[in-house]
matplotlib code that plots the C-alpha trace (Angstrom):
import matplotlib.pyplot as plt

x = [64.8, 66.2, 68.7, 72.1, 74.3, 77.8, 80.6, 80.8, 76.6, 76.4, 73.1, 74.4, 71.1, 70.2, 74.0, 73.8, 77.1, 75.9, 75.4, 71.9, 71.3, 74.3, 74.1, 76.8, 74.1, 74.0, 77.8, 78.4, 75.1, 76.0, 79.8, 78.5, 76.2, 78.9, 81.2, 78.8, 77.5, 80.1, 83.4, 81.2, 82.6, 86.1, 89.3, 89.4, 86.2, 84.7, 85.2, 83.2, 82.8, 81.5, 79.3, 80.5, 79.7, 79.2, 82.0, 80.6, 82.3, 85.6, 84.8, 84.9, 84.4, 84.0, 86.1, 89.2, 91.7, 89.0, 90.3, 86.8, 86.2, 89.8, 89.3, 85.9, 87.4, 90.2, 88.2, 86.0, 82.5, 79.7, 79.6, 80.7, 77.7, 79.2, 82.4, 82.2, 84.2, 81.5, 81.9, 85.5, 88.2, 88.0, 84.1, 83.2, 85.8, 83.8, 80.3, 81.5, 81.9, 78.4, 77.0, 79.2, 77.7, 74.0, 74.6, 76.0, 73.2, 70.6, 67.4, 68.7, 68.8, 66.0, 64.4, 65.5, 69.1, 68.7, 67.6, 70.5, 73.4, 72.4, 70.2, 72.2, 75.3, 73.4, 75.9, 74.8, 71.2, 71.8, 74.4, 72.0, 68.9, 71.3, 72.1, 68.9, 67.3, 70.2, 69.9, 74.0, 75.0]
y = [235.4, 238.5, 240.9, 239.6, 242.6, 242.0, 244.5, 246.1, 246.2, 242.9, 240.9, 237.7, 236.3, 236.9, 235.8, 232.6, 231.7, 232.1, 229.0, 229.2, 229.3, 227.1, 223.8, 221.5, 220.2, 224.2, 225.0, 224.7, 227.0, 229.7, 229.5, 230.3, 233.0, 234.6, 234.0, 235.8, 238.2, 239.6, 238.6, 239.5, 236.1, 236.8, 235.5, 233.0, 231.3, 231.4, 227.9, 227.8, 224.4, 225.3, 227.7, 230.8, 231.4, 235.4, 238.1, 238.7, 235.9, 234.0, 230.9, 230.6, 233.5, 233.6, 236.5, 235.8, 238.7, 241.0, 244.7, 246.4, 243.6, 244.4, 248.0, 247.7, 245.6, 248.1, 250.5, 248.9, 249.5, 247.0, 247.9, 250.5, 252.5, 253.6, 254.9, 258.8, 258.0, 255.5, 255.8, 255.2, 254.1, 250.6, 250.5, 252.4, 249.7, 247.2, 248.7, 249.1, 245.5, 245.4, 248.4, 248.1, 244.4, 245.6, 248.7, 246.3, 243.5, 246.2, 244.9, 241.1, 240.1, 237.0, 238.4, 235.1, 235.7, 239.4, 238.4, 235.5, 237.7, 241.2, 242.1, 240.6, 243.2, 246.2, 247.9, 251.1, 250.5, 248.8, 251.1, 254.4, 252.2, 251.4, 254.7, 256.3, 253.6, 254.4, 258.0, 258.1, 261.2]
z = [-73.2, -71.6, -73.6, -72.9, -74.3, -75.4, -74.0, -77.8, -77.8, -79.7, -78.7, -77.7, -76.7, -80.6, -81.8, -84.3, -82.3, -78.5, -76.8, -76.4, -80.2, -81.8, -82.8, -84.5, -87.0, -87.6, -87.7, -91.3, -92.4, -89.7, -90.7, -94.6, -93.5, -91.3, -94.4, -96.7, -95.0, -92.3, -94.5, -98.0, -99.1, -99.0, -97.3, -94.8, -93.9, -90.4, -88.9, -85.4, -84.2, -80.7, -79.1, -77.6, -74.1, -74.7, -73.5, -70.1, -68.9, -68.9, -70.9, -74.8, -76.5, -80.6, -80.7, -78.9, -78.2, -79.1, -78.6, -77.8, -75.1, -73.5, -73.5, -71.8, -69.3, -68.4, -67.8, -65.8, -67.6, -68.4, -72.0, -74.2, -73.9, -70.4, -72.2, -72.9, -76.2, -76.8, -80.7, -80.5, -83.7, -82.2, -82.3, -85.6, -87.2, -86.0, -87.1, -90.0, -91.0, -90.7, -91.4, -94.7, -95.3, -94.7, -97.3, -99.7, -99.5, -99.1, -100.4, -101.2, -97.7, -96.7, -93.4, -91.8, -92.7, -91.6, -88.3, -87.7, -89.3, -89.0, -86.1, -83.3, -84.4, -84.8, -82.4, -83.2, -82.3, -79.0, -77.5, -78.3, -76.7, -73.7, -73.5, -73.6, -71.0, -68.6, -69.1, -69.9, -71.3]

ax = plt.figure().add_subplot(projection="3d")
ax.plot(x, y, z, "-o")
ax.set_aspect("equal")
plt.show()
């Protein structure tokens, strides 16, 4: 599968909620993994029951009301890699969730969980790669 990069830099093609990866049979395990790693086992539990179509289109998106998506669309960019203020406060706050969780769980994350719950959301890595690939300064 060709990489599908969300507006923020998430890898939709690797995301467990993305339409090509999500099944209702796996929903419980996906929600538990997201709660454990992304929510650090605190607050309300995610309850995804339908797949996300990705934020590049106008169909169902998992993160309705995403401020990063709205910003990128307003600026008419494909994704944050095109923005001169790529690492703005909105993006830094979003990346802090995954980077903080990754730091907290370092060494205790099974490889399958890393690939499913972290690899798709390594925004900093994905955007840096896009900028380099597309020769954006």
